[in-house]
N, CA, C and O atoms as CSV, one atom per row, in Angstrom:
chain,resi,resn,atom,element,x,y,z
A,1,MET,N,N,-41.898,40.714,-33.612
A,1,MET,CA,C,-41.501,39.875,-33.094
A,1,MET,C,C,-41.155,39.187,-32.177
A,1,MET,O,O,-40.443,39.815,-31.392
A,2,PRO,N,N,-41.408,37.708,-31.781
A,2,PRO,CA,C,-41.637,37.206,-30.604
A,2,PRO,C,C,-39.186,37.769,-30.410
A,2,PRO,O,O,-38.344,37.929,-31.294
A,3,LYS,N,N,-39.071,37.853,-28.776
A,3,LYS,CA,C,-37.656,37.868,-28.582
A,3,LYS,C,C,-37.452,36.878,-29.295
A,3,LYS,O,O,-37.185,37.254,-30.436
A,4,ILE,N,N,-37.441,35.381,-29.159
A,4,ILE,CA,C,-36.571,34.112,-28.418
A,4,ILE,C,C,-36.812,33.507,-30.400
A,4,ILE,O,O,-36.433,32.402,-30.786
A,5,THR,N,N,-37.451,34.484,-31.258
A,5,THR,CA,C,-37.776,34.620,-32.895
A,5,THR,C,C,-35.735,35.809,-33.346
A,5,THR,O,O,-34.908,35.909,-34.253
A,6,LEU,N,N,-36.058,36.476,-31.655
A,6,LEU,CA,C,-34.721,37.531,-32.727
A,6,LEU,C,C,-33.327,36.976,-31.489
A,6,LEU,O,O,-32.332,37.694,-31.390
A,7,LEU,N,N,-33.403,36.128,-30.937
A,7,LEU,CA,C,-32.503,35.945,-30.447
A,7,LEU,C,C,-32.179,35.162,-31.862
A,7,LEU,O,O,-31.478,35.513,-32.811
A,8,LEU,N,N,-33.150,33.670,-31.586
A,8,LEU,CA,C,-32.253,32.561,-33.247
A,8,LEU,C,C,-31.878,33.486,-34.106
A,8,LEU,O,O,-30.654,33.579,-34.020
A,9,LEU,N,N,-32.268,34.170,-34.837
A,9,LEU,CA,C,-31.747,34.942,-35.192
A,9,LEU,C,C,-30.766,35.181,-35.651
A,9,LEU,O,O,-30.374,34.835,-36.766
A,10,ALA,N,N,-29.966,36.098,-34.503
A,10,ALA,CA,C,-29.944,36.944,-34.064
A,10,ALA,C,C,-27.859,35.390,-33.426
A,10,ALA,O,O,-26.674,35.664,-33.616
A,11,THR,N,N,-28.424,34.147,-32.805
A,11,THR,CA,C,-27.237,33.096,-32.909
A,11,THR,C,C,-26.720,32.524,-34.730
A,11,THR,O,O,-25.637,32.062,-35.089
A,12,THR,N,N,-28.027,32.805,-35.591
A,12,THR,CA,C,-27.505,31.850,-36.685
A,12,THR,C,C,-26.652,32.458,-37.314
A,12,THR,O,O,-25.663,31.767,-37.558
A,13,VAL,N,N,-26.608,33.853,-37.820
A,13,VAL,CA,C,-26.289,35.144,-38.275
A,13,VAL,C,C,-24.154,34.951,-37.568
A,13,VAL,O,O,-23.084,35.175,-38.133
A,14,ALA,N,N,-24.541,34.414,-36.057
A,14,ALA,CA,C,-23.026,35.136,-35.056
A,14,ALA,C,C,-21.977,33.804,-35.377
A,14,ALA,O,O,-20.804,33.460,-35.518
A,15,MET,N,N,-23.229,33.412,-35.371
A,15,MET,CA,C,-22.638,31.283,-36.233
A,15,MET,C,C,-21.489,31.550,-37.561
A,15,MET,O,O,-20.293,31.284,-37.681
A,16,GLY,N,N,-22.446,32.171,-38.413
A,16,GLY,CA,C,-22.472,32.370,-38.926
A,16,GLY,C,C,-21.397,32.924,-39.888
A,16,GLY,O,O,-20.993,32.373,-40.912
A,17,ILE,N,N,-20.976,34.199,-39.340
A,17,ILE,CA,C,-19.816,35.002,-39.527
A,17,ILE,C,C,-18.878,34.013,-38.802
A,17,ILE,O,O,-18.143,33.176,-39.325
A,18,THR,N,N,-19.034,34.253,-37.626
A,18,THR,CA,C,-17.978,33.407,-37.358
A,18,THR,C,C,-17.590,31.571,-38.401
A,18,THR,O,O,-16.465,31.528,-38.898
A,19,GLY,N,N,-18.151,30.786,-38.539
A,19,GLY,CA,C,-18.212,30.060,-38.888
A,19,GLY,C,C,-17.394,30.259,-40.408
A,19,GLY,O,O,-16.767,29.267,-40.780
A,20,ALA,N,N,-17.358,31.640,-41.426
A,20,ALA,CA,C,-16.573,31.626,-42.821
A,20,ALA,C,C,-14.973,32.137,-42.432
A,20,ALA,O,O,-13.874,31.823,-42.890
A,21,ALA,N,N,-15.595,33.477,-40.902
A,21,ALA,CA,C,-14.452,34.310,-41.098
A,21,ALA,C,C,-13.496,33.225,-40.072
A,21,ALA,O,O,-12.339,33.551,-40.336
A,22,PHE,N,N,-13.451,32.252,-39.177
A,22,PHE,CA,C,-12.534,31.190,-39.056
A,22,PHE,C,C,-12.439,30.010,-40.851
A,22,PHE,O,O,-11.489,29.227,-40.842
A,23,CYS,N,N,-13.161,29.973,-41.886
A,23,CYS,CA,C,-12.310,29.306,-42.354
A,23,CYS,C,C,-11.153,30.175,-43.224
A,23,CYS,O,O,-10.104,29.936,-43.824
A,24,VAL,N,N,-11.806,31.060,-42.985
A,24,VAL,CA,C,-10.703,31.926,-44.347
A,24,VAL,C,C,-10.228,31.618,-42.678
A,24,VAL,O,O,-10.770,30.863,-41.871
A,25,GLY,N,N,-9.242,32.332,-42.534
A,25,GLY,CA,C,-8.768,32.168,-41.750
A,25,GLY,C,C,-7.408,30.409,-41.997
A,25,GLY,O,O,-6.261,30.030,-42.236
A,26,VAL,N,N,-9.051,29.954,-41.627
A,26,VAL,CA,C,-7.638,28.072,-41.575
A,26,VAL,C,C,-6.785,28.466,-43.118
A,26,VAL,O,O,-5.630,28.881,-43.216
A,27,THR,N,N,-7.614,28.229,-44.063
A,27,THR,CA,C,-7.812,28.598,-45.388
A,27,THR,C,C,-6.249,28.933,-45.428
A,27,THR,O,O,-5.292,28.187,-45.631
A,28,TYR,N,N,-6.335,30.818,-45.068
A,28,TYR,CA,C,-4.736,31.690,-45.330
A,28,TYR,C,C,-3.361,31.288,-44.215
A,28,TYR,O,O,-2.172,31.573,-44.357
A,29,ALA,N,N,-3.943,30.638,-43.252
A,29,ALA,CA,C,-3.570,29.847,-42.771
A,29,ALA,C,C,-1.744,28.881,-43.349
A,29,ALA,O,O,-0.519,28.790,-43.263
A,30,PHE,N,N,-3.527,28.240,-44.132
A,30,PHE,CA,C,-2.774,26.731,-44.751
A,30,PHE,C,C,-1.346,26.720,-46.126
A,30,PHE,O,O,-0.415,26.046,-46.567
A,31,THR,N,N,-2.482,28.697,-46.379
A,31,THR,CA,C,-1.643,28.765,-47.176
A,31,THR,C,C,-0.948,29.049,-47.843
A,31,THR,O,O,-0.747,28.747,-49.020
A,32,GLN,N,N,-0.174,30.087,-46.730
A,32,GLN,CA,C,0.258,31.124,-46.403
A,32,GLN,C,C,1.506,29.859,-45.027
A,32,GLN,O,O,2.688,30.184,-44.916
A,33,LEU,N,N,1.135,28.986,-44.459
A,33,LEU,CA,C,2.795,28.129,-44.137
A,33,LEU,C,C,2.851,27.682,-45.002
A,33,LEU,O,O,2.406,27.685,-46.150
A,34,PRO,N,N,3.982,26.879,-43.883
A,34,PRO,CA,C,4.856,25.720,-44.322
A,34,PRO,C,C,3.548,24.383,-43.456
A,34,PRO,O,O,3.012,24.860,-42.456
A,35,ILE,N,N,3.194,23.206,-43.737
A,35,ILE,CA,C,2.359,21.919,-42.591
A,35,ILE,C,C,3.220,21.417,-41.583
A,35,ILE,O,O,2.890,20.884,-40.524
A,36,GLU,N,N,4.058,21.583,-41.904
A,36,GLU,CA,C,5.490,21.378,-40.931
A,36,GLU,C,C,5.084,22.200,-39.770
A,36,GLU,O,O,4.353,21.709,-38.910
A,37,GLN,N,N,5.574,23.601,-39.677
A,37,GLN,CA,C,5.626,25.007,-39.582
A,37,GLN,C,C,3.832,25.046,-37.856
A,37,GLN,O,O,3.836,25.401,-36.677
A,38,ILE,N,N,3.050,24.637,-38.523
A,38,ILE,CA,C,1.547,24.389,-38.119
A,38,ILE,C,C,1.180,23.595,-36.833
A,38,ILE,O,O,0.565,23.703,-35.773
A,39,LEU,N,N,2.364,22.231,-37.994
A,39,LEU,CA,C,2.127,21.444,-36.404
A,39,LEU,C,C,2.804,21.356,-35.595
A,39,LEU,O,O,2.535,20.762,-34.551
A,40,SER,N,N,4.368,22.180,-35.957
A,40,SER,CA,C,5.198,22.592,-34.712
A,40,SER,C,C,5.009,23.770,-34.040
A,40,SER,O,O,5.976,24.129,-33.368
A,41,SER,N,N,4.039,24.475,-34.027
A,41,SER,CA,C,3.245,25.596,-33.113
A,41,SER,C,C,1.950,24.937,-32.204
A,41,SER,O,O,2.005,25.044,-30.979
A,42,LEU,N,N,0.692,24.197,-32.898
A,42,LEU,CA,C,-0.250,22.821,-31.727
A,42,LEU,C,C,0.832,22.890,-30.508
A,42,LEU,O,O,0.679,22.190,-29.507
């Protein structure tokens, strides 16, 4: 495979994993903490 294809594939996979982890983290934070606590920590 050309290097550009591998690079695009690796980038897509990395973005997918990062996006999924971010969504899980945000969802977990919202279920564990009150909204006011999240807003005050921003």
